[in-house]
Every structure is written in C-alpha cells, then in structure tokens.
N, C-alpha and C positions, 0 to 999 in steps of 0.2 A: 653448639659446641660447648662443652663443659670447660670452665675456667680453672686455672691453677688453684685459686682460692677455694673454689667449690670442692676440689679434690682434697685439699688440706683439711677443710672443714669436715669432710666425710670420713676421714681417717679414724676419728674417735668412735664412729659407728661400726667399724670393722671388729670382728672377733679377734681375740688375742692371737689365735692361730693364723688368721689372715694378715694381721699386722706383722707378725714374725716372718711370714712368707714374703710379704712385700718388701720389708726392710732387708731381708737376706738377699733377695733378688737384686735390689738396688745396690747393695754393698758389693755383690759379685760383679755387677756391671761396672761400677766405679773402679774396682781393682783391675778389671780387664782394660779399661780405658787408660788407667794410670800406667799399666805395664806397656801398652802400645805407645804411649807418649815417651816413656823412658827408652824403649827400644829405638824409636825413631830418632830421639835426640842423640843416642850413642852412635848412630850411623854417621852423623855429621857430614864432613866433606867426603867421606867414602861411600855415601849412600848410592852412588851410581855404579859401584863395583858389583860385579856378578858374585853371587854367593857360591857358585859352583867352583871347586878348586881346579877343574880342568880348564874352565874359561879363564881363570886367573893365570894359570900356567901358560896358556896360549898367548895371552896378552903380554906376559913377561918375555916370552920368546920373541915376539914381534918387536918389543922394545930393544932387546939385545941385538937383534938383526939390524935395527936402525943405527945402533951405536957403532957397529963394525963396518 
C-alpha cells in the first residue's frame, strides 16, 4: 500500500494539468464536507424533526389535541 508521504512526494512529478485537476477535486470535496458539517450543526436540537411540512402539521395537531 502506498503511504501518504509517497503520494506527497509524487505530486511534483504530475503534469500541471493533473495537479490542477487533483487540487480542484480536493477543493470541491472539502467544500462539500464543510457544507454538510454546517448544515448538520444548524439542525441542532431540531435534527429529529421531519422536514416534510405535512408531518410537522400532523405533529402539531396531535400536540393541540393533547392540550385540550
């Protein structure tokens, strides 16, 4: 199995186009992961709520029924 250090050392041997492609691919992946972390953190204590508005309305109606 190739080590991380071997991969790093081989980067200098890549063509400029291959380096650009690799770095762009890694950048996009990092952006996607960052976005997923951000979205997950925004959910917070409400992460268990359904995203469907009908499910939310049904849950609220059940809570109202319990109050009466």
